[in-house]
C-alpha positions as protocol buffer text, in pm:
chain_id: "A"
residue {
  index: 1
  type: MET
  ca { x: -768 y: -2394 z: -12325 }
}
residue {
  index: 2
  type: GLN
  ca { x: -587 y: -2592 z: -12062 }
}
residue {
  index: 3
  type: GLN
  ca { x: -416 y: -2913 z: -12168 }
}
residue {
  index: 4
  type: TYR
  ca { x: -455 y: -3222 z: -11948 }
}
residue {
  index: 5
  type: GLU
  ca { x: -200 y: -3501 z: -11926 }
}
residue {
  index: 6
  type: THR
  ca { x: -237 y: -3868 z: -11838 }
}
residue {
  index: 7
  type: SER
  ca { x: 17 y: -4146 z: -11881 }
}
residue {
  index: 8
  type: ARG
  ca { x: 15 y: -4522 z: -11935 }
}
residue {
  index: 9
  type: LEU
  ca { x: 282 y: -4792 z: -11920 }
}
residue {
  index: 10
  type: VAL
  ca { x: 249 y: -5041 z: -12207 }
}
residue {
  index: 11
  type: LYS
  ca { x: 256 y: -5395 z: -12060 }
}
residue {
  index: 12
  type: GLY
  ca { x: 241 y: -5741 z: -12213 }
}
residue {
  index: 13
  type: GLU
  ca { x: -137 y: -5766 z: -12181 }
}
residue {
  index: 14
  type: ASP
  ca { x: -171 y: -5447 z: -12390 }
}
residue {
  index: 15
  type: LEU
  ca { x: -4 y: -5599 z: -12697 }
}
residue {
  index: 16
  type: ASN
  ca { x: -146 y: -5746 z: -13016 }
}
residue {
  index: 17
  type: HIS
  ca { x: -21 y: -6048 z: -13211 }
}
residue {
  index: 18
  type: HIS
  ca { x: 254 y: -5831 z: -13365 }
}
residue {
  index: 19
  type: GLY
  ca { x: 394 y: -5743 z: -13023 }
}
residue {
  index: 20
  type: THR
  ca { x: 285 y: -5378 z: -13040 }
}
residue {
  index: 21
  type: LEU
  ca { x: 9 y: -5184 z: -12864 }
}
residue {
  index: 22
  type: PHE
  ca { x: -334 y: -5328 z: -12953 }
}
residue {
  index: 23
  type: ALA
  ca { x: -539 y: -5061 z: -13134 }
}
residue {
  index: 24
  type: ALA
  ca { x: -851 y: -5123 z: -12925 }
}
residue {
  index: 25
  type: ARG
  ca { x: -651 y: -5071 z: -12603 }
}
residue {
  index: 26
  type: ALA
  ca { x: -502 y: -4753 z: -12750 }
}
residue {
  index: 27
  type: ALA
  ca { x: -850 y: -4629 z: -12845 }
}
residue {
  index: 28
  type: GLY
  ca { x: -974 y: -4691 z: -12491 }
}
residue {
  index: 29
  type: TRP
  ca { x: -682 y: -4501 z: -12344 }
}
residue {
  index: 30
  type: LEU
  ca { x: -727 y: -4216 z: -12592 }
}
residue {
  index: 31
  type: ILE
  ca { x: -1097 y: -4185 z: -12505 }
}
residue {
  index: 32
  type: GLU
  ca { x: -1019 y: -4201 z: -12133 }
}
residue {
  index: 33
  type: ALA
  ca { x: -763 y: -3919 z: -12169 }
}
residue {
  index: 34
  type: ALA
  ca { x: -1020 y: -3715 z: -12362 }
}
residue {
  index: 35
  type: PHE
  ca { x: -1277 y: -3781 z: -12090 }
}
residue {
  index: 36
  type: VAL
  ca { x: -1037 y: -3649 z: -11824 }
}
residue {
  index: 37
  type: ALA
  ca { x: -1009 y: -3323 z: -12020 }
}
residue {
  index: 38
  type: ALA
  ca { x: -1387 y: -3319 z: -12075 }
}
residue {
  index: 39
  type: GLY
  ca { x: -1467 y: -3366 z: -11707 }
}
residue {
  index: 40
  type: CYS
  ca { x: -1215 y: -3105 z: -11598 }
}
residue {
  index: 41
  type: ALA
  ca { x: -1343 y: -2853 z: -11855 }
}
residue {
  index: 42
  type: CYS
  ca { x: -1705 y: -2913 z: -11746 }
}
residue {
  index: 43
  type: GLY
  ca { x: -1621 y: -2914 z: -11377 }
}
residue {
  index: 44
  type: THR
  ca { x: -1787 y: -3255 z: -11337 }
}
residue {
  index: 45
  type: SER
  ca { x: -1778 y: -3601 z: -11491 }
}
residue {
  index: 46
  type: GLU
  ca { x: -2154 y: -3641 z: -11449 }
}
residue {
  index: 47
  type: GLY
  ca { x: -2368 y: -3629 z: -11761 }
}
residue {
  index: 48
  type: ILE
  ca { x: -2085 y: -3645 z: -12014 }
}
residue {
  index: 49
  type: VAL
  ca { x: -2118 y: -3915 z: -12279 }
}
residue {
  index: 50
  type: CYS
  ca { x: -1894 y: -4007 z: -12570 }
}
residue {
  index: 51
  type: ARG
  ca { x: -2057 y: -3944 z: -12907 }
}
residue {
  index: 52
  type: ASN
  ca { x: -1774 y: -4058 z: -13132 }
}
residue {
  index: 53
  type: LEU
  ca { x: -1404 y: -4118 z: -13183 }
}
residue {
  index: 54
  type: GLN
  ca { x: -1269 y: -3951 z: -13494 }
}
residue {
  index: 55
  type: ASN
  ca { x: -945 y: -3951 z: -13689 }
}
residue {
  index: 56
  type: MET
  ca { x: -753 y: -4183 z: -13458 }
}
residue {
  index: 57
  type: SER
  ca { x: -434 y: -4263 z: -13640 }
}
residue {
  index: 58
  type: PHE
  ca { x: -102 y: -4416 z: -13549 }
}
residue {
  index: 59
  type: GLN
  ca { x: 219 y: -4248 z: -13657 }
}
residue {
  index: 60
  type: LYS
  ca { x: 448 y: -4506 z: -13498 }
}
residue {
  index: 61
  type: PRO
  ca { x: 407 y: -4851 z: -13339 }
}
residue {
  index: 62
  type: VAL
  ca { x: 411 y: -4856 z: -12959 }
}
residue {
  index: 63
  type: GLN
  ca { x: 636 y: -5118 z: -12802 }
}
residue {
  index: 64
  type: LYS
  ca { x: 610 y: -5298 z: -12468 }
}
residue {
  index: 65
  type: GLY
  ca { x: 765 y: -5091 z: -12192 }
}
residue {
  index: 66
  type: ALA
  ca { x: 687 y: -4756 z: -12352 }
}
residue {
  index: 67
  type: ILE
  ca { x: 547 y: -4484 z: -12129 }
}
residue {
  index: 68
  type: VAL
  ca { x: 279 y: -4312 z: -12332 }
}
residue {
  index: 69
  type: ARG
  ca { x: 181 y: -3958 z: -12241 }
}
residue {
  index: 70
  type: PHE
  ca { x: -166 y: -3847 z: -12355 }
}
residue {
  index: 71
  type: LEU
  ca { x: -213 y: -3471 z: -12398 }
}
residue {
  index: 72
  type: ALA
  ca { x: -577 y: -3368 z: -12432 }
}
residue {
  index: 73
  type: ARG
  ca { x: -761 y: -3037 z: -12463 }
}
residue {
  index: 74
  type: VAL
  ca { x: -1102 y: -2912 z: -12565 }
}
residue {
  index: 75
  type: ALA
  ca { x: -1059 y: -2775 z: -12917 }
}
residue {
  index: 76
  type: ALA
  ca { x: -1413 y: -2701 z: -13039 }
}
residue {
  index: 77
  type: VAL
  ca { x: -1747 y: -2636 z: -12872 }
}
residue {
  index: 78
  type: GLY
  ca { x: -2114 y: -2633 z: -12964 }
}
residue {
  index: 79
  type: THR
  ca { x: -2406 y: -2578 z: -12729 }
}
residue {
  index: 80
  type: SER
  ca { x: -2423 y: -2926 z: -12578 }
}
residue {
  index: 81
  type: SER
  ca { x: -2135 y: -3100 z: -12755 }
}
residue {
  index: 82
  type: PHE
  ca { x: -1764 y: -3039 z: -12766 }
}
residue {
  index: 83
  type: THR
  ca { x: -1458 y: -3202 z: -12920 }
}
residue {
  index: 84
  type: VAL
  ca { x: -1138 y: -3294 z: -12739 }
}
residue {
  index: 85
  type: VAL
  ca { x: -819 y: -3346 z: -12940 }
}
residue {
  index: 86
  type: VAL
  ca { x: -568 y: -3596 z: -12803 }
}
residue {
  index: 87
  type: ARG
  ca { x: -203 y: -3649 z: -12890 }
}
residue {
  index: 88
  type: ALA
  ca { x: -18 y: -3953 z: -12754 }
}
residue {
  index: 89
  type: GLU
  ca { x: 358 y: -3935 z: -12739 }
}
residue {
  index: 90
  type: ASP
  ca { x: 651 y: -4109 z: -12580 }
}
residue {
  index: 91
  type: ALA
  ca { x: 709 y: -3966 z: -12232 }
}
residue {
  index: 92
  type: ILE
  ca { x: 1087 y: -3998 z: -12269 }
}
residue {
  index: 93
  type: SER
  ca { x: 1163 y: -3922 z: -12634 }
}
residue {
  index: 94
  type: PRO
  ca { x: 998 y: -3677 z: -12877 }
}
residue {
  index: 95
  type: ALA
  ca { x: 820 y: -3958 z: -13067 }
}
residue {
  index: 96
  type: VAL
  ca { x: 449 y: -3911 z: -13145 }
}
residue {
  index: 97
  type: TYR
  ca { x: 258 y: -4240 z: -13140 }
}
residue {
  index: 98
  type: MET
  ca { x: -99 y: -4144 z: -13226 }
}
residue {
  index: 99
  type: GLU
  ca { x: -354 y: -3867 z: -13245 }
}
residue {
  index: 100
  type: GLY
  ca { x: -731 y: -3851 z: -13248 }
}
residue {
  index: 101
  type: ALA
  ca { x: -1038 y: -3652 z: -13150 }
}
residue {
  index: 102
  type: VAL
  ca { x: -1335 y: -3742 z: -12934 }
}
residue {
  index: 103
  type: THR
  ca { x: -1670 y: -3564 z: -12936 }
}
residue {
  index: 104
  type: PHE
  ca { x: -1875 y: -3562 z: -12618 }
}
residue {
  index: 105
  type: VAL
  ca { x: -2231 y: -3454 z: -12545 }
}
residue {
  index: 106
  type: THR
  ca { x: -2355 y: -3332 z: -12210 }
}
residue {
  index: 107
  type: ILE
  ca { x: -2688 y: -3475 z: -12104 }
}
residue {
  index: 108
  type: ASP
  ca { x: -2936 y: -3421 z: -11827 }
}
residue {
  index: 109
  type: ARG
  ca { x: -2928 y: -3741 z: -11622 }
}
residue {
  index: 110
  type: GLU
  ca { x: -3298 y: -3728 z: -11539 }
}
residue {
  index: 111
  type: THR
  ca { x: -3435 y: -3666 z: -11889 }
}
residue {
  index: 112
  type: GLY
  ca { x: -3154 y: -3812 z: -12100 }
}
residue {
  index: 113
  type: ARG
  ca { x: -3174 y: -3506 z: -12326 }
}
residue {
  index: 114
  type: SER
  ca { x: -2879 y: -3291 z: -12421 }
}
residue {
  index: 115
  type: ARG
  ca { x: -2806 y: -2987 z: -12208 }
}
residue {
  index: 116
  type: PRO
  ca { x: -2566 y: -2691 z: -12240 }
}
residue {
  index: 117
  type: HIS
  ca { x: -2214 y: -2749 z: -12108 }
}
residue {
  index: 118
  type: HIS
  ca { x: -2115 y: -2381 z: -12070 }
}
residue {
  index: 119
  type: ILE
  ca { x: -1756 y: -2435 z: -12188 }
}
residue {
  index: 120
  type: VAL
  ca { x: -1608 y: -2122 z: -12343 }
}
residue {
  index: 121
  type: LEU
  ca { x: -1288 y: -2142 z: -12546 }
}
residue {
  index: 122
  type: ASP
  ca { x: -1025 y: -1881 z: -12473 }
}
residue {
  index: 123
  type: GLU
  ca { x: -768 y: -1761 z: -12726 }
}
residue {
  index: 124
  type: ALA
  ca { x: -539 y: -2030 z: -12867 }
}
residue {
  index: 125
  type: GLU
  ca { x: -200 y: -2013 z: -12693 }
}
residue {
  index: 126
  type: ASP
  ca { x: 14 y: -2121 z: -12987 }
}
residue {
  index: 127
  type: GLU
  ca { x: 19 y: -2261 z: -13340 }
}
residue {
  index: 128
  type: THR
  ca { x: -25 y: -2619 z: -13218 }
}
residue {
  index: 129
  type: GLU
  ca { x: -344 y: -2532 z: -13032 }
}
residue {
  index: 130
  type: GLN
  ca { x: -473 y: -2332 z: -13329 }
}
residue {
  index: 131
  type: ALA
  ca { x: -407 y: -2632 z: -13558 }
}
residue {
  index: 132
  type: GLN
  ca { x: -596 y: -2858 z: -13315 }
}
residue {
  index: 133
  type: ARG
  ca { x: -891 y: -2618 z: -13319 }
}
residue {
  index: 134
  type: THR
  ca { x: -893 y: -2607 z: -13697 }
}
residue {
  index: 135
  type: LEU
  ca { x: -894 y: -2988 z: -13710 }
}
residue {
  index: 136
  type: ALA
  ca { x: -1170 y: -3013 z: -13450 }
}
residue {
  index: 137
  type: ASP
  ca { x: -1384 y: -2756 z: -13633 }
}
residue {
  index: 138
  type: ARG
  ca { x: -1339 y: -2950 z: -13958 }
}
residue {
  index: 139
  type: LEU
  ca { x: -1434 y: -3281 z: -13794 }
}
residue {
  index: 140
  type: ARG
  ca { x: -1742 y: -3123 z: -13633 }
}
residue {
  index: 141
  type: ALA
  ca { x: -1850 y: -2975 z: -13967 }
}
residue {
  index: 142
  type: GLN
  ca { x: -1826 y: -3321 z: -14129 }
}
residue {
  index: 143
  type: LYS
  ca { x: -2065 y: -3465 z: -13869 }
}
residue {
  index: 144
  type: LEU
  ca { x: -2332 y: -3195 z: -13904 }
}
């Protein structure tokens, strides 16, 4: 499945009392990156709602001035829901800052009921994508 990339510059207003990236800001950015992948995979941003954020974890603190690159791809699908896995890394060095997964549901705007999204996963391109799919499948199974 195609991977989508967004980037953010960490500024002073993004920091917590320790001088590193505030977790709530990071969560918002992670969900936004996942939503970009979700909208692109669905072919529209209409009728896509966030169901939950799962497994968000920091591997390394993010300092002011860092350029954070978010790499997101759909990793698991159901009929009306799907999970996007996101990895946030330094855009300049190989450092990984955080990872997480976001599950979305597609809804009919008129009825508010879930509707099929019609996303079909292709073959995993590499071991990293296969590992992301395994993680997403495990997270989805925990929620059922």
